Wavefront OBJ file of the C-alpha trace (Angstrom):
o trace
v -16.907 -7.773 -17.138
v -13.785 -7.402 -14.826
v -14.470 -7.641 -11.148
v -13.916 -4.480 -8.860
v -12.535 -6.900 -6.052
v -10.710 -9.858 -7.268
v -9.442 -12.333 -4.496
v -7.426 -15.377 -5.621
v -6.085 -18.218 -3.508
v -6.077 -16.289 -0.405
v -4.439 -18.028 2.636
v -3.756 -16.699 6.090
v -1.877 -18.491 8.743
v -1.364 -17.096 12.232
v 1.414 -18.502 14.587
v 0.543 -19.172 18.167
v 2.711 -20.779 20.663
v 5.122 -21.686 17.854
v 2.239 -23.393 16.116
v 0.804 -22.381 12.771
v -3.012 -21.954 12.831
v -4.587 -21.677 9.349
v -7.626 -19.315 9.451
v -8.239 -19.212 5.859
v -7.103 -21.482 2.876
v -7.349 -20.886 -0.925
v -10.083 -18.313 -0.640
v -11.414 -17.032 -3.872
v -13.894 -14.190 -4.311
v -14.825 -11.867 -7.252
v -17.166 -8.832 -6.628
v -18.699 -6.749 -9.369
v -19.166 -3.010 -8.976
v -22.514 -1.862 -7.556
v -23.351 -5.395 -5.999
v -24.335 -6.257 -2.560
v -22.753 -9.664 -1.630
v -23.397 -11.335 1.610
v -20.960 -13.711 2.999
v -22.576 -16.309 5.312
v -20.860 -18.668 7.472
v -20.709 -20.106 11.100
v -18.383 -18.657 13.661
v -14.690 -19.649 13.093
v -14.762 -20.154 9.274
v -12.650 -17.297 8.612
v -15.168 -14.541 7.486
v -13.475 -11.939 9.607
v -10.022 -12.834 8.500
v -11.207 -12.494 4.975
v -12.595 -8.977 5.435
v -9.499 -8.056 7.283
v -7.374 -9.123 4.370
v -9.810 -7.348 1.643
v -9.422 -4.218 3.700
v -5.654 -4.309 3.726
v -5.420 -4.271 7.375
v -3.420 -7.560 7.469
v -1.387 -9.159 4.682
v -1.982 -12.664 3.388
v 0.354 -15.715 3.831
v -0.140 -16.336 0.172
v -2.529 -15.445 -2.652
v -3.563 -11.989 -3.755
v -6.429 -9.290 -3.227
v -6.803 -6.924 -6.118
v -8.783 -3.693 -6.285
v -9.511 -2.310 -9.704
v -6.576 -4.537 -10.965
v -4.115 -3.238 -8.332
v -2.944 -5.498 -5.555
v -4.000 -4.299 -2.187
v -1.049 -3.821 0.315
v -2.709 -1.717 2.835
v -5.773 0.405 3.525
v -7.250 2.284 0.703
v -9.488 5.444 0.841
v -12.020 3.982 -1.658
v -12.640 1.141 0.813
v -14.486 1.737 4.114
v -14.606 -0.955 6.883
v -17.236 -1.372 9.498
v -15.964 -3.866 12.046
v -18.105 -5.825 14.839
v -16.587 -3.865 17.631
v -17.395 -0.162 18.534
v -14.476 1.971 17.236
v -15.835 5.354 17.877
v -13.546 7.944 19.469
v -14.750 8.444 23.129
v -13.405 12.006 23.221
v -15.282 13.153 20.005
v -18.955 13.947 19.978
v -21.167 12.462 17.212
v -20.538 15.183 14.660
v -16.815 15.057 15.066
v -16.713 11.312 14.979
v -18.558 11.263 11.701
v -16.092 14.135 10.408
v -13.046 12.110 11.187
v -12.537 10.350 7.713
v -13.038 13.799 5.948
v -10.594 15.310 8.392
v -7.929 12.759 7.459
v -8.560 13.396 3.836
v -7.861 17.152 4.302
v -11.478 18.339 3.629
v -12.116 21.814 5.074
v -13.954 22.442 8.275
v -17.016 24.066 6.925
v -17.484 21.228 4.129
v -16.843 18.574 6.867
v -19.409 20.126 9.186
v -22.138 20.208 6.590
v -21.597 16.775 5.323
v -21.479 15.383 8.904
v -24.802 17.217 9.645
v -26.309 15.696 6.611
v -25.287 12.284 7.565
v -26.559 12.793 11.128
v -30.039 13.490 9.575
v -29.909 10.446 7.154
v -29.265 7.990 9.966
v -31.923 9.464 12.261
v -29.798 11.020 14.860
v -30.752 14.735 14.575
v -30.543 16.415 17.963
v -27.857 14.073 19.197
v -24.807 15.941 17.284
v -23.105 17.090 20.568
v -23.527 13.729 22.403
v -20.511 11.626 23.309
v -20.371 7.714 22.639
v -20.914 7.048 26.264
v -24.162 8.967 26.212
v -25.561 6.895 23.444
v -27.328 3.521 23.153
v -25.581 0.588 21.526
v -27.997 0.987 18.389
v -27.286 4.720 18.287
v -23.529 4.071 18.271
v -24.048 1.651 15.212
v -25.963 4.377 13.417
v -22.915 6.943 14.152
v -20.490 4.245 12.913
v -22.535 3.790 9.801
v -22.604 7.540 9.050
v -18.840 7.760 9.738
v -18.288 4.876 7.241
v -20.247 6.764 4.600
v -18.664 10.194 5.363
v -15.489 9.668 2.941
v -17.938 8.621 0.270
v -16.334 5.177 -0.364
v -16.779 3.263 -3.305
v -16.764 -0.105 -1.473
v -18.175 -0.906 1.971
v -16.910 -3.901 4.101
v -19.187 -4.810 6.876
v -18.407 -7.453 9.613
v -21.654 -8.557 11.273
v -22.299 -4.837 12.251
v -25.823 -5.525 13.761
v -25.091 -8.776 15.315
v -25.097 -7.726 18.879
v -28.337 -5.812 18.549
v -31.840 -6.894 19.579
v -34.031 -8.230 16.764
v -36.160 -5.194 16.180
v -33.203 -2.655 16.094
v -31.452 -5.008 13.894
v -34.314 -4.976 11.458
v -34.379 -1.132 11.689
v -30.789 -0.777 10.824
v -30.967 -3.267 7.994
v -33.699 -1.381 6.306
v -31.594 1.756 7.046
v -28.555 0.329 5.311
v -30.614 -0.732 2.311
v -32.112 2.668 2.001
v -28.757 4.394 2.061
v -27.290 1.853 -0.287
v -30.108 1.852 -2.888
v -29.046 3.843 -6.090
v -25.693 4.924 -4.484
v -23.734 2.691 -6.761
v -21.640 1.575 -3.857
v -20.257 -1.981 -3.458
v -21.022 -3.911 -0.321
v -19.542 -7.111 1.139
v -21.497 -7.823 4.285
v -20.331 -10.906 6.468
v -23.021 -12.507 8.649
v -23.935 -15.790 10.237
v -27.641 -15.030 10.156
v -29.422 -16.661 7.074
v -32.355 -14.355 7.087
v -30.039 -11.289 7.196
v -28.159 -12.660 4.309
v -31.199 -13.040 2.257
v -32.831 -9.955 3.154
v -29.766 -7.782 2.186
v -27.803 -9.503 -0.528
v -28.082 -9.695 -4.389
v -25.817 -12.667 -4.058
v -24.809 -15.034 -1.106
v -21.509 -16.752 -0.630
v -21.677 -19.546 2.078
v -18.422 -20.507 3.622
v -17.504 -23.642 5.380
v -14.254 -24.330 7.519
v -11.202 -22.215 6.602
v -13.084 -20.053 4.088
v -14.068 -23.145 1.784
v -16.614 -21.960 -0.646
v -19.777 -24.266 -0.383
v -22.284 -22.327 -2.349
v -22.185 -19.046 -4.438
v -25.672 -18.243 -5.434
v -27.349 -15.114 -7.248
v -30.525 -14.121 -5.640
v -33.769 -13.145 -7.611
v -35.734 -11.830 -4.679
v -37.263 -8.534 -5.816
v -36.364 -5.169 -4.153
v -37.481 -3.636 -1.858
v -37.868 -6.505 0.560
v -40.172 -6.240 3.412
v -39.085 -8.697 6.111
v -42.670 -9.828 7.073
v -43.716 -10.379 3.475
v -40.438 -12.195 2.671
v -40.724 -14.820 5.381
v -43.769 -16.294 3.781
v -42.537 -16.006 0.271
v -42.004 -19.501 -1.312
v -38.893 -18.497 -3.034
v -37.496 -17.274 0.286
v -38.467 -20.438 2.253
v -36.774 -22.542 -0.588
v -33.654 -20.413 -0.399
v -33.575 -20.469 3.397
v -33.663 -24.202 3.312
v -30.894 -24.385 0.645
v -28.567 -22.008 2.919
v -29.409 -24.117 5.984
v -28.176 -27.322 4.170
v -25.107 -25.474 2.873
v -24.181 -24.471 6.374
v -24.598 -27.908 7.574
v -22.267 -29.217 4.710
v -19.715 -26.591 5.533
v -19.512 -27.708 9.108
v -18.567 -31.203 7.988
l 1 2 3 4 5 6 7 8 9 10 11 12 13 14 15 16 17 18 19 20 21 22 23 24 25 26 27 28 29 30 31 32 33 34 35 36 37 38 39 40 41 42 43 44 45 46 47 48 49 50 51 52 53 54 55 56 57 58 59 60 61 62 63 64 65 66 67 68 69 70 71 72 73 74 75 76 77 78 79 80 81 82 83 84 85 86 87 88 89 90 91 92 93 94 95 96 97 98 99 100 101 102 103 104 105 106 107 108 109 110 111 112 113 114 115 116 117 118 119 120 121 122 123 124 125 126 127 128 129 130 131 132 133 134 135 136 137 138 139 140 141 142 143 144 145 146 147 148 149 150 151 152 153 154 155 156 157 158 159 160 161 162 163 164 165 166 167 168 169 170 171 172 173 174 175 176 177 178 179 180 181 182 183 184 185 186 187 188 189 190 191 192 193 194 195 196 197 198 199 200 201 202 203 204 205 206 207 208 209 210 211 212 213 214 215 216 217 218 219 220 221 222 223 224 225 226 227 228 229 230 231 232 233 234 235 236 237 238 239 240 241 242 243 244 245 246 247 248 249 250 251 252 253 254
């Protein structure tokens, strides 16, 4: 089976003060359609750089990113990217923030509005359609960002530690929300995290990265879905996998 995303020999070097800094070196990744891949690694291992390259926001120093066999040279409408930082437009209310991808694609006003209100309901923000980002909590802004990411009906979702700044309970709520929205959607997800439990809870497959994107472990998960976090923590398979991922991260830091 051919991969939806095919990354080969990806290297990215940045120049700072006339000195080359290698953020990613010879990174390979193949992602099948409909899969949920979690990329696990410590801070500074090149995870965010890899997603920026996959999304087409930046170009590699060497190597290739191919999507459906075509080289990625810039952003594509089939790929939606949720970054760590809040990128909501402060002058747009919730509904109009969610409408933005459809507006860019030329979708009519009535259709945009209907789709946006449907997504508002799906992410649990009914009643907040006319609120502006400054009037929302951090968790609510993440929900709006999630809805906006889904608004253009993308085929592939790239997510860079989207829940990392939230408190533990809210993070669990949004993880469950993401899985509910993804389930049976046919969408492909590449989700970057530094949290082992999050990686195990969400993914069908875990790729553990070491320094500069070196692949330490690429592991399919056989944990049944749906996954309840409380039950999962005491599951012997989960405990063994957690131990394996911990050791892989230690190895990657050396």
